[in-house]
C-alpha positions as CSV (number, residue, x, y, z in Angstrom):
1,X,95.7,104.6,25.8
2,X,98.9,102.5,27.3
3,X,100.5,106.0,28.7
4,X,97.4,106.7,29.9
5,X,97.5,103.2,31.8
6,X,101.2,103.7,32.9
7,X,100.3,106.9,34.5
8,X,97.9,105.7,36.3
9,X,99.6,102.7,37.7
10,X,102.4,105.0,38.9
11,X,99.4,107.0,40.7
12,X,98.5,103.9,42.5
13,X,101.9,103.4,43.3
14,X,102.6,106.0,45.0
15,X,99.7,105.9,46.9
16,X,100.6,103.2,48.3
17,X,104.1,103.6,48.9
18,X,102.8,107.4,50.6
19,X,99.6,105.2,52.4
20,X,101.9,102.7,53.8
21,X,104.5,105.4,55.2
22,X,101.9,106.9,57.3
23,X,101.0,104.2,59.2
24,X,104.3,103.0,60.0
25,X,104.4,106.7,61.3
26,X,101.1,106.1,63.1
27,X,102.1,103.0,64.3
28,X,105.8,104.1,65.8
29,X,103.5,107.8,67.2
30,X,101.3,104.8,69.4
31,X,103.7,103.4,70.7
32,X,106.2,106.2,71.7
33,X,102.7,107.2,73.4
34,X,102.3,104.1,75.1
35,X,105.6,103.6,76.3
36,X,105.7,107.5,77.7
37,X,101.9,106.6,79.2
38,X,103.5,103.3,80.7
39,X,105.9,105.6,82.7
40,X,103.1,107.8,83.3
41,X,100.9,105.5,84.8
42,X,104.2,103.6,86.2
43,X,105.2,106.8,88.5
44,X,102.5,107.6,89.6
45,X,101.1,104.3,91.1
46,X,103.7,104.4,92.7
47,X,103.1,108.0,94.3
48,X,100.5,106.7,95.3
49,X,101.7,103.7,96.8
50,X,103.3,106.3,98.9
51,X,100.3,108.3,99.8
52,X,97.8,106.2,100.6
53,X,95.3,108.7,101.1
54,X,95.3,110.2,97.4
55,X,96.1,112.6,94.4
56,X,95.0,115.1,96.6
57,X,96.9,114.0,100.1
58,X,99.9,114.1,98.1
59,X,99.4,117.5,96.7
60,X,99.4,118.9,100.0
61,X,102.3,116.8,100.8
62,X,104.4,118.4,98.6
63,X,102.8,122.1,99.3
64,X,103.5,121.1,102.9
65,X,107.6,120.2,101.9
66,X,108.1,123.5,100.0
67,X,107.1,125.4,102.8
68,X,109.5,123.1,104.2
69,X,111.7,124.2,102.1
70,X,110.5,127.2,99.9
71,X,112.0,128.0,96.6
72,X,113.6,131.4,96.2
73,X,110.9,133.0,93.2
74,X,112.4,134.9,90.6
75,X,115.8,134.4,91.4
76,X,116.8,132.2,89.4
77,X,117.6,128.1,89.3
78,X,121.0,128.4,90.8
79,X,118.8,130.2,94.2
80,X,116.4,126.8,94.0
81,X,117.0,124.5,96.9
82,X,115.7,121.5,95.1
83,X,118.0,122.7,91.7
84,X,121.0,123.0,94.0
85,X,119.8,120.1,95.7
86,X,119.8,118.1,92.5
87,X,122.7,119.7,91.2
88,X,125.1,118.6,94.8
89,X,123.4,114.9,94.5
90,X,124.6,114.2,90.5
91,X,127.7,112.6,91.0
92,X,126.0,110.0,94.1
93,X,124.0,107.5,94.2
94,X,121.7,105.9,97.2
95,X,120.7,102.8,97.5
96,X,117.5,100.9,99.1
97,X,114.4,100.3,99.4
98,X,110.9,101.6,98.9
99,X,111.5,104.3,101.1
100,X,114.0,105.7,99.2
101,X,112.4,105.1,96.5
102,X,111.0,108.0,97.3
103,X,113.6,110.3,96.2
104,X,112.5,109.5,92.3
105,X,108.8,108.9,93.0
106,X,108.5,112.3,94.4
107,X,110.7,114.2,92.0
108,X,113.6,114.7,94.2
109,X,116.3,113.0,92.2
110,X,116.7,111.5,89.3
111,X,116.9,107.9,88.2
112,X,120.5,107.4,87.4
113,X,121.3,108.8,90.9
114,X,118.5,106.8,92.9
115,X,119.4,102.5,92.7
116,X,115.6,100.8,95.0
117,X,113.0,98.6,95.2
118,X,110.8,98.5,96.9
119,X,110.8,95.1,99.4
120,X,114.5,95.5,99.1
121,X,116.8,94.1,101.5
122,X,120.2,93.1,101.5
123,X,120.0,89.3,100.3
124,X,118.5,90.6,97.2
125,X,120.8,94.0,96.1
126,X,124.0,92.3,94.4
127,X,122.9,94.0,91.2
128,X,122.6,97.9,92.7
129,X,125.4,97.6,94.5
130,X,127.4,95.9,91.4
131,X,126.1,99.1,89.0
132,X,126.6,101.8,91.6
133,X,130.5,100.2,92.1
134,X,130.3,100.2,88.3
135,X,129.4,104.1,88.2
136,X,132.2,105.1,90.7
137,X,130.1,107.9,92.6
138,X,131.3,110.8,94.4
139,X,129.3,109.6,97.5
140,X,127.4,105.9,98.0
141,X,124.6,106.4,100.6
142,X,123.2,102.8,102.1
143,X,119.9,102.7,103.3
144,X,119.5,99.6,104.7
145,X,117.4,98.1,107.3
146,X,113.6,97.6,107.5
147,X,113.6,95.3,105.3
148,X,116.5,92.8,106.8
149,X,114.4,92.3,110.1
150,X,112.0,89.8,108.5
151,X,114.4,88.7,105.7
152,X,117.0,88.3,108.7
153,X,114.6,87.5,111.5
154,X,116.4,90.9,113.4
155,X,119.7,88.5,113.9
156,X,121.7,91.3,115.0
157,X,125.2,89.2,113.6
158,X,124.0,88.3,110.7
159,X,123.3,92.1,109.4
160,X,125.9,92.9,110.5
161,X,128.3,90.6,108.7
162,X,126.2,90.8,105.4
163,X,125.7,95.2,105.5
164,X,129.6,95.0,106.2
165,X,130.6,92.4,103.5
166,X,128.2,94.4,101.1
167,X,129.8,97.5,101.9
168,X,133.2,96.2,101.3
169,X,132.7,94.9,98.5
170,X,131.5,98.5,97.3
171,X,134.7,100.3,98.2
172,X,137.0,97.6,96.9
173,X,135.6,98.4,93.7
174,X,135.1,101.6,93.8
175,X,137.8,102.9,96.4
176,X,137.6,106.8,96.2
177,X,133.7,106.5,96.9
178,X,132.9,108.2,100.6
179,X,130.1,106.0,101.9
180,X,127.2,107.1,103.9
181,X,125.2,104.9,106.6
182,X,121.3,105.6,106.8
183,X,119.9,104.8,110.1
184,X,116.3,102.6,110.1
185,X,113.7,105.7,109.6
186,X,112.1,104.3,113.0
187,X,108.2,102.7,112.2
188,X,105.4,104.5,114.7
189,X,104.3,102.5,117.7
190,X,100.8,101.5,114.8
191,X,102.9,99.8,112.8
192,X,104.9,97.8,115.3
193,X,102.0,96.7,117.6
194,X,100.9,95.1,114.3
195,X,104.3,94.0,113.1
196,X,105.4,93.4,116.4
197,X,109.7,92.3,114.7
198,X,109.7,96.2,114.0
199,X,110.6,96.8,117.2
200,X,114.1,95.4,116.8
201,X,114.5,98.1,114.5
202,X,116.8,100.3,117.0
203,X,118.3,96.8,117.5
204,X,119.4,97.0,113.7
205,X,120.6,100.9,114.3
206,X,123.4,100.4,116.4
207,X,124.2,97.6,114.2
208,X,124.9,100.8,111.5
209,X,126.5,102.9,114.5
210,X,129.1,99.9,114.8
211,X,129.8,99.3,111.8
212,X,130.2,103.4,110.7
213,X,132.5,103.2,114.0
214,X,134.7,100.3,112.5
215,X,134.9,101.8,109.0
216,X,135.3,105.5,109.4
217,X,132.1,106.4,108.2
218,X,129.6,108.8,108.6
219,X,126.0,108.2,109.3
220,X,122.8,110.3,109.0
221,X,120.5,110.0,111.9
222,X,116.9,110.0,110.0
223,X,115.4,108.8,114.0
224,X,116.7,112.3,114.8
225,X,114.4,113.8,111.9
226,X,111.1,111.4,112.9
227,X,111.5,112.9,116.5
228,X,111.5,116.6,115.2
229,X,108.5,115.2,112.9
230,X,106.5,112.8,113.9
231,X,103.7,113.9,111.6
232,X,106.3,113.3,108.9
233,X,104.4,109.1,109.0
234,X,102.1,107.9,106.2
235,X,99.1,105.8,107.9
236,X,101.4,103.1,107.6
237,X,103.5,103.7,109.8
238,X,106.9,102.5,108.1
239,X,106.9,104.6,105.0
240,X,107.0,109.1,104.7
241,X,105.9,111.7,103.0
242,X,107.4,114.4,100.5
243,X,108.5,116.4,104.0
244,X,110.6,113.7,104.8
245,X,113.1,114.4,101.7
246,X,114.2,118.2,101.5
247,X,114.5,117.5,104.8
248,X,116.9,113.9,105.0
249,X,118.8,115.0,101.5
250,X,119.8,118.6,103.3
251,X,121.5,116.6,105.7
252,X,123.1,113.8,103.1
253,X,124.8,116.7,101.2
254,X,126.1,118.0,105.0
255,X,127.4,114.6,105.8
256,X,128.5,114.0,102.2
257,X,130.5,117.7,101.9
258,X,128.7,117.9,98.8
259,X,127.8,121.6,100.1
260,X,131.0,123.4,98.5
């Protein structure tokens, strides 16, 4: 009887341990699932922010981007334009605002290449510049100015001083990195009508060229891209559709000499 009781207790003990292990694994699985879901939801939220028209419009824009830069189906990843772009940009970093965020929100570049914040300006990105300098990238692309128009009250002198200071600090920490500047993507006339301060984007772009000339830096002309493709604006007249990104990425790769 005593022997049977001991066996019963041992059986109960084993079952209890197995049950507890099952519960812990279940909690762990659910925890992992929640993390993945939160990342997906976050990515979707950002993507939809760039495409206010909704998911259907976002899918349409991706299809249009593919038409502009079609992949060579059946030719292998080495021949796929987006694979080539990712490979070329793998040792580079781009820092910027919500338009920059689109490079990773739309899946063109990986997180470790895009350092961005929605609403970012030169007054709020010290941490991004420091992280970029620590990474010692082959090339650093900088895309600032739109939000600085408001934060600096469109003051061109303050913009030049602050931008130059950020660039100098980065180049001191990562002297072998090639720095390339992107001009401010021109807002549409309707966006300027709603926010008159945006009309000063052209003054800031002249400052960007001035800085580049002084420091012998390359410039990516996003104004020309939008002039050649006027349909690339999102409805807000400030952000851009997915089709903008393959075009500007190709220019970035060429300017930085990453297409070797």
